[in-house]
N, C-alpha and C positions, 0 to 999 in steps of 0.2 A: 651549303650544299656545291657536291660534283657535279658537273658537266656530266660525265658519265651515269648518274640513276637515272632509273629506271622505277618511274610512277607510277602505281595503280590507283587505276582511277574506279570507283562502284558507282552505279548508277541505280536508284532504289526508285521506281514506279511511284506515282499518288499512293495508290492505296493503300503500300508499303510506308510511305512514308506516315500517312495517316495512321496505319497502323501502330507503329513506333511512337507517336506522339500522344498517342492514347495511351497503351501500356505507361510511359511515362508518366502520364499526371497522373494513370492510377496507381502508379509509384506511392507517387508523392500521395496523394489523398491519401491510402494504406498507411504514411511516417506520419503525420499529422493527425490519423486517426488516432492510433498510437500514441502519438506526444501526449494526447489529450488524456486518452487512459490513464497514462503514467501521471499526470498530471493532480488527477483524482484520485489515484491511488497514494501519494505521496503524502494529502492530506487527509485521506480515510486511515492510513496508517498511525500518522500522527496522533489523531484519533484516539486511534486504539490503546495506542501505548501510555496516553493521560487519563485513560479510565483505566487501565488495568493499575498504572500504577495511586490511584484512584482508592481502587478496591483493594489491594496490600494495603495500603496503609488504614481505612478503616476493620478489615478484619484484625493486621494488629491489635487498631483500639480496646473492639470488640474482646478478643484473645484475652486483652490485659483487664478488661470490664470482669472476665469468667474468673482470673484470677483472684483480685479482689474481693469478687461476691463469695466468692470457695474458703476469704481466709473470714470475710465477717461473718459467715451465714453457718450458725450453730454446731457441734457435730451429730446427727442423728444415730441412737441405735439401734443396728440394723442387724434381724436374726438370723441365728446361723447355718440355716440355708443359704443365703443370698449373701453370708462373708465369702463363701467359698466361690460364690462369680464374682466374687469382686476384685478376687485376689487375680486373674485371673485376663484383667483387664488393664491395663497399660495408661498410665495416663504420658504421656508423650508432651517432652517438654518444645514448646516450640522456640525456632530458629528466628530468630531479626533479620527481614528482611533488608536488605539494603535496598539504596532509594538507588535507580542508575540515571548517569546525567545525561538528561536526555539531548544528542545533537539537536544542533541546530540547522531541517533540511530545507531547501528551499518549496515554500509556499508560492502557491500557484495564484497568481496575483490574477483580479480582472484583466489586468491591457491585457496580460500574457493569455491568460483564453481568448478574450478578444481577438489578439490577433489570430490565434488558433481557427477562429471562426473564420475568420474574414480569408486567410487561405484554403480556408475547406468550401467556400463561395465561389470564390478567382478557380479554383483549379477544378469549380464543378462546372462556372461555368464558363468555362475550356474545352470544358469534356462537351457539351451542350454542343458550343458552336459547332466543333469538327465532326460530331455528328448529325448536326442538320447542314 
């Protein structure tokens, strides 16, 4: 620090100071709630991906079973009128669904959630003490 420097001092009134503290605590509260929501989202998203993968596997099995049944079942004689309709219906080939490697995402643990809850309670307690 140089001797020639001028310092500027700002004085806050008590009400302004209390309002600033309340605003900061409210922002912290919002951030903790957002973190909590993100934690729940990641857990739900992981569950969704697992269920989708299971659904695709089951659909693949069903498709294979249908193909097997088509080969086992006897041919049926179709009247001429219905043969015309059958020519327009295409049997699409089923594409094999590749199983994607699910990335290990951090799971919300009980301790972390408890920590967020305790932070929420602490911030709410501080807000009440400033208000009261």
